[in-house]
C-alpha positions, 0 to 999 in steps of 0.5 A: 478768360481769368474772369470766367475762370473765377465766375467757375470758381465760384460757382464750384464752391456754391455748389460744394458748400450747398452739397455739403450743407445739405447732407449736415442738415438732412442726416442731422434731422435724421439722428437728432430727433432720436432722444426727443421721442419721450418729450413728443410723446409726452406732449401728444400723447400718441403711443409707441406706435405713432411715435416711431412713426415720426422718425420711420416716415422721414426714411422710409419716404426718403428712401422711397422717393429717392430713385424717382426723383433721380430719374426726374432730374436727369429729365428736367435738371438736377439743381432745380430738384436740389433747388425744390428740395431744400426748399420744401425740406426747409419749409417742412421745418418750419410747419414742424415747430408749429405742429399741434397734434401727432397727424400733422407731425407725422404728415409733414415729416412724411413730406420733410423725407419727400424734400430730403429724397429730391436732394439726396437723389441730387446731391452727389450728381450735382457734386461731380458734374461741376468738378473736374475728375482730379477733383471728384475725389477731395469734393466727394471726402467733404460730402461723405464727411457732411454726412456722417457730422450730421448723422453723429452731432444729430443725437448730441446737438439734438438732445441738447437742443431738446432739453434746453428749449424743447423739441421744436427747437431742432426743427427751427434750427432746421428751417433757419439752417435750410433757408440759408442754404436755399438761398445760397443756392439760388444764388450760387447754381445755376438756372438749370 
């Protein structure tokens, strides 16, 4: 019985870490690019309208697809949709490091937003279902803290990365952090 409790706690810890990391990553990437817009425009000369879609496309895709993916997760398994979302988000970050046109950048930002929608729609439900009622407030506090940390440090760290290494470094960081989070999700979350 003691072994089962340790396994359950290890699984809960993994779910909490995945939820916190994904909340941090998805909100960070949503806010980190804001200060990089002039750099992206300097490279692609796409104009204000197209460049604005680099930010808006991600947000709109994430918002529009959250409810459908929530329903799909109810039908097929939350952890499965969460893992697929992390993988899509991460792989798109890798592709975005090498975007060679505004069209590629916009396309993969929208697809990255779809991956974020898969994360948004399953993160909280996966977390709540893993913890007993008396611990849910605490773990939701961690999740909300990670969300606002991502939103807060996004412009600061994104600005530093953009200034020091260029705007692509933001996506490089998201790719590495996302793949590590995906590995944790595969190892630590159940097989649903």
